[in-house]
Backbone as CSV, one residue per row, in Angstrom:
resi,resn,N_x,N_y,N_z,CA_x,CA_y,CA_z,C_x,C_y,C_z
1,MET,-12.400,-123.712,183.399,-12.254,-122.809,182.261,-11.579,-123.546,181.109
2,LYS,-12.144,-123.408,179.917,-11.611,-124.089,178.743,-10.292,-123.451,178.305
3,LYS,-9.307,-124.299,178.044,-8.023,-123.790,177.584,-8.155,-123.232,176.171
4,PRO,-7.401,-122.147,175.865,-7.443,-121.622,174.498,-6.905,-122.670,173.510
5,THR,-7.473,-122.681,172.327,-7.030,-123.622,171.299,-5.655,-123.214,170.784
6,LYS,-4.764,-124.171,170.729,-3.439,-123.875,170.189,-3.554,-123.546,168.699
7,PRO,-2.729,-122.629,168.223,-2.815,-122.235,166.815,-2.169,-123.240,165.871
8,ILE,-2.557,-123.125,164.613,-1.910,-123.842,163.519,-1.001,-122.856,162.794
9,LEU,0.222,-123.273,162.544,1.172,-122.426,161.818,1.176,-122.831,160.348
10,ILE,0.995,-121.839,159.478,0.979,-122.057,158.038,2.311,-121.576,157.457
11,PHE,2.965,-122.452,156.714,4.233,-122.087,156.081,4.140,-122.424,154.597
12,GLY,3.968,-121.400,153.782,3.843,-121.592,152.344,5.088,-121.133,151.607
13,GLY,5.294,-121.690,150.445,6.436,-121.288,149.629,6.586,-122.221,148.446
14,ARG,7.477,-121.857,147.559,7.709,-122.727,146.407,8.477,-123.983,146.815
15,PHE,9.354,-123.846,147.803,10.194,-124.966,148.235,10.836,-125.623,147.008
16,ASP,11.560,-124.803,146.265,12.077,-125.171,144.942,13.597,-125.072,144.884
17,PRO,14.349,-125.848,145.687,13.871,-126.875,146.608,13.758,-126.347,148.044
18,PHE,13.224,-127.177,148.934,13.256,-126.905,150.370,14.730,-126.923,150.793
19,HIS,15.141,-125.907,151.582,16.557,-125.831,151.959,16.712,-125.535,153.446
20,ASN,17.947,-125.420,153.880,18.222,-125.246,155.312,17.721,-123.912,155.856
21,GLY,17.527,-122.931,154.996,16.913,-121.679,155.439,15.468,-121.889,155.845
22,HIS,14.739,-122.676,155.053,13.360,-123.028,155.406,13.332,-123.831,156.712
23,PHE,14.267,-124.780,156.812,14.332,-125.619,158.015,14.559,-124.763,159.254
24,ARG,15.453,-123.786,159.155,15.757,-122.919,160.301,14.553,-122.059,160.679
25,MET,13.804,-121.582,159.696,12.595,-120.812,160.003,11.624,-121.651,160.825
26,LEU,11.417,-122.890,160.393,10.529,-123.798,161.135,11.067,-124.070,162.537
27,GLU,12.359,-124.289,162.619,12.992,-124.578,163.909,12.772,-123.435,164.894
28,MET,12.992,-122.206,164.448,12.784,-121.044,165.309,11.329,-120.960,165.758
29,ALA,10.409,-121.214,164.843,8.987,-121.078,165.154,8.519,-122.132,166.148
30,VAL,8.847,-123.396,165.895,8.317,-124.459,166.757,8.989,-124.467,168.123
31,GLN,10.181,-123.910,168.220,10.841,-123.831,169.518,10.277,-122.696,170.376
32,GLN,9.803,-121.636,169.750,9.372,-120.455,170.490,7.859,-120.338,170.656
33,LEU,7.096,-121.101,169.890,5.640,-120.985,169.926,5.009,-122.311,170.362
34,ASP,3.881,-122.223,171.038,3.140,-123.413,171.467,2.079,-123.708,170.409
35,LEU,2.390,-124.613,169.498,1.560,-124.847,168.330,0.865,-126.205,168.379
36,LYS,-0.275,-126.253,167.719,-1.009,-127.514,167.587,-0.506,-128.304,166.369
37,LYS,-0.245,-127.569,165.301,0.104,-128.212,164.029,0.860,-127.211,163.166
38,VAL,1.668,-127.749,162.247,2.316,-126.943,161.216,1.886,-127.495,159.864
39,ILE,1.374,-126.631,159.000,0.964,-127.049,157.666,1.880,-126.399,156.635
40,LEU,2.532,-127.237,155.839,3.370,-126.762,154.744,2.527,-126.693,153.480
41,ILE,2.626,-125.570,152.766,1.824,-125.398,151.551,2.748,-125.065,150.375
42,PRO,3.103,-126.060,149.583,3.912,-125.765,148.398,3.066,-125.049,147.344
43,SER,3.599,-123.952,146.837,2.863,-123.203,145.817,3.209,-123.748,144.431
44,HIS,2.398,-123.387,143.468,2.591,-123.931,142.122,2.777,-122.798,141.122
45,LEU,1.674,-122.323,140.578,1.737,-121.288,139.541,1.717,-119.904,140.170
46,SER,2.436,-118.980,139.550,2.517,-117.610,140.060,2.261,-116.629,138.925
47,VAL,1.626,-115.498,139.271,1.386,-114.473,138.251,2.619,-113.594,138.050
48,VAL,3.593,-113.693,138.952,4.760,-112.801,138.870,6.087,-113.542,138.722
49,LYS,6.090,-114.881,138.862,7.338,-115.634,138.787,7.264,-116.683,137.680
50,PRO,8.430,-117.054,137.118,8.425,-118.135,136.130,8.078,-119.469,136.785
51,ALA,7.860,-120.469,135.948,7.509,-121.798,136.462,8.627,-122.330,137.356
52,PRO,8.284,-123.118,138.381,9.316,-123.683,139.268,10.301,-124.560,138.495
53,PHE,11.493,-124.685,139.044,12.547,-125.515,138.460,12.175,-126.995,138.580
54,PHE,11.723,-127.385,139.778,11.315,-128.770,140.012,9.806,-128.907,139.802
55,SER,9.395,-130.050,139.308,7.967,-130.293,139.079,7.205,-130.276,140.398
56,LYS,5.903,-130.081,140.304,5.086,-130.079,141.516,5.119,-131.443,142.187
57,GLU,5.201,-132.508,141.385,5.252,-133.852,141.949,6.534,-134.068,142.751
58,LYS,7.643,-133.600,142.208,8.921,-133.794,142.893,8.984,-132.946,144.159
59,ARG,8.479,-131.725,144.104,8.511,-130.871,145.297,7.626,-131.434,146.400
60,LEU,6.492,-132.006,146.020,5.619,-132.645,147.003,6.297,-133.879,147.595
61,ASP,6.946,-134.670,146.758,7.656,-135.857,147.247,8.775,-135.476,148.218
62,MET,9.467,-134.366,147.912,10.527,-133.906,148.806,9.962,-133.579,150.189
63,LEU,8.836,-132.880,150.216,8.233,-132.505,151.498,7.741,-133.739,152.253
64,LEU,7.132,-134.668,151.543,6.657,-135.896,152.194,7.823,-136.680,152.797
65,THR,8.934,-136.697,152.098,10.130,-137.381,152.600,10.680,-136.689,153.839
66,LEU,10.566,-135.362,153.862,11.128,-134.567,154.959,10.316,-134.603,156.248
67,LEU,9.040,-134.892,156.150,8.147,-134.768,157.314,8.707,-135.395,158.592
68,PRO,9.232,-136.618,158.557,9.717,-137.219,159.814,10.977,-136.551,160.366
69,PHE,11.624,-135.712,159.546,12.894,-135.119,159.949,12.776,-133.641,160.332
70,LEU,11.586,-133.087,160.257,11.398,-131.673,160.578,11.508,-131.457,162.085
71,PRO,11.881,-130.234,162.510,12.121,-129.986,163.941,10.930,-130.351,164.814
72,GLN,11.199,-131.073,165.879,10.134,-131.606,166.739,10.516,-131.387,168.204
73,PRO,10.259,-130.185,168.751,10.634,-129.919,170.137,9.735,-130.591,171.159
74,LYS,8.573,-131.068,170.721,7.654,-131.755,171.639,6.897,-132.831,170.868
75,THR,6.480,-133.847,171.589,5.956,-135.040,170.927,4.564,-134.854,170.318
76,ASP,3.810,-133.845,170.750,2.436,-133.731,170.254,2.295,-132.774,169.071
77,LEU,3.399,-132.229,168.572,3.333,-131.346,167.419,3.166,-132.176,166.152
78,VAL,2.196,-131.776,165.317,1.893,-132.507,164.089,2.283,-131.666,162.882
79,TYR,2.914,-132.306,161.911,3.190,-131.665,160.625,2.248,-132.241,159.574
80,ASP,1.848,-131.373,158.647,0.968,-131.812,157.571,1.329,-131.027,156.311
81,ILE,0.862,-131.511,155.178,1.074,-130.826,153.907,-0.282,-130.602,153.264
82,CYS,-0.504,-129.404,152.786,-1.731,-129.067,152.050,-1.330,-128.810,150.595
83,ASP,-1.855,-129.592,149.667,-1.457,-129.463,148.264,-2.496,-128.751,147.409
84,ILE,-3.342,-127.942,148.035,-4.413,-127.269,147.302,-3.877,-126.406,146.167
85,GLU,-2.732,-125.756,146.383,-2.180,-124.881,145.336,-1.566,-125.704,144.209
86,LEU,-1.016,-126.861,144.532,-0.448,-127.719,143.495,-1.537,-128.279,142.592
87,GLN,-2.740,-128.453,143.126,-3.835,-129.028,142.354,-4.486,-128.019,141.419
88,SER,-4.261,-126.728,141.691,-4.920,-125.685,140.912,-4.297,-125.559,139.520
89,GLN,-5.145,-125.368,138.530,-4.676,-125.169,137.152,-4.396,-123.703,136.848
90,THR,-4.725,-122.843,137.781,-4.483,-121.403,137.620,-3.749,-120.898,138.870
91,PRO,-3.108,-119.735,138.788,-2.427,-119.194,139.972,-3.382,-119.067,141.155
92,GLN,-2.926,-119.514,142.320,-3.732,-119.484,143.548,-3.188,-118.370,144.434
93,PHE,-4.050,-117.439,144.797,-3.616,-116.339,145.643,-3.631,-116.748,147.114
94,THR,-2.730,-116.155,147.883,-2.610,-116.481,149.307,-3.947,-116.328,150.023
95,LYS,-4.664,-115.278,149.720,-5.931,-115.021,150.408,-6.923,-116.163,150.197
96,ASP,-6.916,-116.776,149.016,-7.849,-117.867,148.725,-7.452,-119.153,149.467
97,THR,-6.143,-119.399,149.521,-5.664,-120.570,150.262,-5.993,-120.438,151.739
98,LEU,-5.762,-119.246,152.294,-6.035,-119.030,153.716,-7.527,-119.108,154.016
99,LEU,-8.351,-118.638,153.100,-9.799,-118.732,153.297,-10.229,-120.197,153.336
100,TYR,-9.659,-121.006,152.467,-9.944,-122.447,152.471,-9.567,-123.061,153.821
101,LEU,-8.383,-122.715,154.332,-7.926,-123.274,155.604,-8.759,-122.743,156.769
102,LYS,-9.158,-121.484,156.680,-9.976,-120.881,157.741,-11.329,-121.584,157.841
103,GLN,-11.877,-121.965,156.710,-13.154,-122.681,156.696,-12.981,-124.123,157.195
104,ARG,-11.832,-124.693,156.914,-11.566,-126.075,157.314,-11.284,-126.178,158.811
105,TYR,-10.573,-125.191,159.350,-10.198,-125.197,160.771,-10.894,-124.028,161.474
106,LYS,-12.198,-124.066,161.518,-13.005,-122.922,161.937,-12.686,-122.404,163.327
107,ASP,-12.416,-123.285,164.262,-12.245,-122.869,165.646,-10.779,-122.775,166.069
108,THR,-9.882,-122.785,165.107,-8.455,-122.777,165.420,-7.791,-121.543,164.833
109,PRO,-7.048,-120.792,165.644,-6.336,-119.627,165.105,-5.290,-120.054,164.074
110,LEU,-5.193,-119.296,162.991,-4.197,-119.560,161.963,-3.117,-118.487,162.016
111,TRP,-1.879,-118.923,162.197,-0.726,-118.027,162.200,0.094,-118.318,160.950
112,ILE,0.657,-117.274,160.352,1.359,-117.418,159.078,2.836,-117.109,159.273
113,LEU,3.688,-118.049,158.887,5.140,-117.884,159.009,5.681,-117.257,157.727
114,VAL,6.356,-116.103,157.895,6.923,-115.400,156.741,8.271,-114.795,157.106
115,GLY,9.081,-114.546,156.089,10.290,-113.760,156.287,9.933,-112.291,156.358
116,SER,10.798,-111.502,156.965,10.490,-110.078,157.120,10.347,-109.369,155.772
117,ASP,11.072,-109.829,154.755,10.945,-109.196,153.435,9.521,-109.348,152.899
118,SER,8.937,-110.527,153.077,7.546,-110.736,152.646,6.575,-109.931,153.508
119,PHE,6.831,-109.910,154.812,5.927,-109.194,155.720,5.878,-107.698,155.385
120,PHE,7.025,-107.119,155.094,7.055,-105.690,154.814,6.412,-105.330,153.477
121,SER,6.208,-106.326,152.626,5.545,-106.054,151.341,4.111,-106.563,151.324
122,ILE,3.604,-106.927,152.486,2.306,-107.586,152.580,1.149,-106.732,152.042
123,HIS,1.301,-105.416,152.130,0.221,-104.545,151.669,0.130,-104.479,150.146
124,THR,1.094,-105.084,149.453,1.043,-105.122,147.991,0.384,-106.410,147.485
125,TRP,0.048,-107.326,148.415,-0.567,-108.582,148.003,-2.009,-108.346,147.571
126,LYS,-2.541,-109.228,146.771,-3.872,-109.049,146.184,-4.949,-108.852,147.250
127,ASN,-5.654,-107.719,147.152,-6.752,-107.381,148.067,-6.351,-107.495,149.537
128,SER,-5.094,-107.166,149.840,-4.567,-107.401,151.189,-5.367,-106.691,152.275
129,GLN,-5.884,-105.516,151.980,-6.601,-104.758,153.006,-7.868,-105.465,153.478
130,GLU,-8.324,-106.454,152.709,-9.565,-107.155,153.048,-9.342,-108.345,153.983
131,TRP,-8.086,-108.835,154.106,-7.922,-110.104,154.809,-6.706,-110.221,155.717
132,ILE,-5.659,-109.424,155.541,-4.425,-109.667,156.308,-4.600,-109.467,157.812
133,GLN,-5.577,-108.666,158.215,-5.777,-108.416,159.643,-6.477,-109.572,160.349
134,HIS,-6.927,-110.567,159.590,-7.638,-111.703,160.180,-6.708,-112.824,160.648
135,TYR,-5.413,-112.649,160.446,-4.440,-113.682,160.791,-3.310,-113.077,161.615
136,LYS,-2.622,-113.934,162.348,-1.430,-113.481,163.058,-0.218,-113.867,162.220
137,TRP,0.721,-112.930,162.111,1.894,-113.115,161.271,3.115,-113.376,162.152
138,VAL,3.773,-114.491,161.891,4.977,-114.867,162.624,6.161,-114.558,161.714
139,VAL,6.992,-113.613,162.134,7.992,-113.029,161.233,9.406,-113.459,161.621
140,VAL,10.142,-113.936,160.625,11.563,-114.222,160.787,12.331,-113.071,160.166
141,GLU,13.112,-112.376,160.968,13.856,-111.226,160.456,15.032,-111.684,159.607
142,ARG,15.072,-111.198,158.374,16.188,-111.542,157.494,17.266,-110.463,157.556
143,GLU,16.892,-109.280,157.997,17.836,-108.180,158.215,17.383,-107.473,159.482
144,ASP,18.218,-106.557,160.005,17.810,-105.792,161.189,16.917,-104.644,160.741
145,ASN,15.628,-104.911,160.718,14.655,-103.903,160.271,13.672,-103.565,161.382
146,SER,14.149,-103.593,162.619,13.244,-103.440,163.758,12.418,-102.164,163.681
147,GLY,12.968,-101.106,163.122,12.236,-99.850,163.034,11.038,-99.918,162.114
148,MET,11.067,-100.831,161.166,9.983,-100.937,160.186,8.654,-101.321,160.834
149,TYR,8.725,-102.080,161.933,7.490,-102.557,162.565,6.676,-101.431,163.184
150,LEU,7.312,-100.285,163.362,6.613,-99.133,163.950,5.813,-98.362,162.908
151,ASP,5.973,-98.729,161.663,5.265,-98.032,160.591,3.753,-98.101,160.815
152,GLU,3.085,-97.019,160.503,1.642,-96.892,160.714,0.856,-98.041,160.084
153,LYS,1.286,-98.514,158.914,0.500,-99.521,158.196,0.497,-100.891,158.872
154,PHE,1.409,-101.086,159.845,1.439,-102.378,160.532,0.706,-102.345,161.879
155,LYS,0.212,-101.194,162.280,-0.384,-101.061,163.611,-1.665,-101.856,163.783
156,THR,-2.368,-102.143,162.706,-3.625,-102.896,162.811,-3.409,-104.399,162.683
157,LEU,-2.154,-104.815,162.462,-1.878,-106.234,162.262,-1.399,-106.900,163.540
158,GLN,-1.746,-108.176,163.688,-1.193,-108.996,164.760,0.077,-109.651,164.219
159,PHE,1.188,-109.423,164.881,2.405,-110.095,164.428,3.342,-110.351,165.600
160,HIS,4.187,-111.355,165.416,5.165,-111.743,166.422,6.493,-111.954,165.712
161,VAL,7.537,-111.289,166.187,8.858,-111.417,165.578,9.659,-112.468,166.348
162,LEU,10.102,-113.495,165.655,10.863,-114.565,166.292,12.284,-114.112,166.624
163,LYS,12.816,-114.660,167.702,14.192,-114.370,168.095,15.112,-115.435,167.505
164,GLY,16.319,-115.016,167.160,17.275,-115.996,166.645,17.897,-115.554,165.343
165,ASN,18.782,-116.374,164.847,19.513,-116.065,163.618,19.066,-116.980,162.494
166,PRO,18.387,-116.419,161.492,17.997,-117.259,160.357,19.210,-117.640,159.515
167,VAL,19.052,-118.683,158.718,20.100,-119.101,157.790,19.802,-118.454,156.441
168,LYS,20.731,-117.677,155.943,20.513,-116.968,154.678,20.985,-117.833,153.514
169,ILE,20.020,-118.375,152.798,20.307,-119.220,151.641,19.354,-118.833,150.513
170,SER,19.868,-118.812,149.310,19.061,-118.481,148.139,18.699,-119.745,147.363
171,SER,17.414,-119.948,147.150,16.975,-121.080,146.325,17.530,-120.961,144.917
172,THR,17.588,-119.723,144.423,18.132,-119.495,143.078,19.574,-119.989,142.994
173,HIS,20.364,-119.668,144.017,21.768,-120.095,144.039,21.872,-121.623,144.074
174,ILE,21.015,-122.266,144.861,21.030,-123.732,144.934,20.691,-124.332,143.574
175,ARG,19.691,-123.781,142.902,19.315,-124.303,141.581,20.451,-124.129,140.573
176,GLU,21.142,-123.000,140.647,22.285,-122.775,139.749,23.380,-123.813,140.013
177,MET,23.622,-124.101,141.300,24.627,-125.108,141.645,24.223,-126.486,141.129
178,ILE,22.933,-126.804,141.226,22.443,-128.097,140.743,22.656,-128.211,139.230
179,GLN,22.341,-127.131,138.515,22.522,-127.140,137.065,23.993,-127.301,136.680
180,GLU,24.867,-126.778,137.540,26.312,-126.876,137.287,26.904,-128.165,137.863
181,LYS,25.996,-129.021,138.389,26.397,-130.311,138.978,27.406,-130.142,140.123
182,ARG,27.177,-129.106,140.935,28.010,-128.863,142.099,27.325,-129.430,143.342
183,ASP,28.108,-129.663,144.389,27.612,-130.269,145.623,26.783,-129.257,146.416
184,VAL,25.532,-129.613,146.709,24.647,-128.713,147.468,24.332,-129.276,148.854
185,SER,25.066,-130.289,149.280,24.735,-130.971,150.538,24.830,-130.063,151.763
186,ALA,25.580,-128.969,151.679,25.695,-128.048,152.812,24.484,-127.124,152.923
187,PHE,23.618,-127.138,151.917,22.534,-126.155,151.859,21.132,-126.749,151.990
188,VAL,21.017,-128.061,151.899,19.689,-128.687,151.960,19.698,-129.837,152.959
189,PRO,18.537,-130.178,153.535,18.487,-131.335,154.445,18.873,-132.613,153.712
190,ALA,19.632,-133.459,154.368,20.157,-134.676,153.743,19.093,-135.575,153.115
191,PRO,17.892,-135.739,153.714,16.919,-136.678,153.136,16.474,-136.329,151.713
192,ILE,16.594,-135.062,151.293,16.110,-134.727,149.963,17.222,-134.682,148.903
193,LEU,18.453,-134.924,149.311,19.563,-134.890,148.335,19.330,-135.816,147.138
194,PRO,18.796,-137.037,147.347,18.574,-137.905,146.185,17.629,-137.306,145.124
195,PHE,16.766,-136.365,145.536,15.833,-135.746,144.580,16.520,-134.706,143.709
196,LEU,17.698,-134.268,144.109,18.321,-133.101,143.467,19.365,-133.478,142.424
197,THR,19.576,-134.753,142.220,20.596,-135.172,141.257,19.967,-135.645,139.961
């Protein structure tokens, strides 16, 4: 009997900058799930947010620098970066990025890593009713919202809530500290500190 194909975990975000909260989310996921690969997707332009603080080139360089240092509970786990959103000249919607990946990895399940705040607002995403049920959602709880998962609107979705304590860090706060020339070494992985000065 053929073994089921291990899933690919998709982790998207501005990573402006990548911080220890992001690292902890990945750590929880790769320790608890049997994954084939993790793909990081830095986003670029947004229809609802101002332009990122760091350039797309610098954010990509930060992720490339971090790859060898990301959590690795087993030797066969592969990390990769998809820069499709950085290459776009217009805002790229999540559904379009996922469709691209679904076509690229046709026979591999795609799981999406999100914080619970994003998961609970998922029905407000563009055309969400057309595509969110096609993926499994891996949720990191940022608050104790266990009752929310019982809501009727989540019953048709595949999701898995990770166990553990996330690290609560605000990218906005880190950027403010950087602008004030304060030490942010307690909040970001050491390999990317040179990019932040």
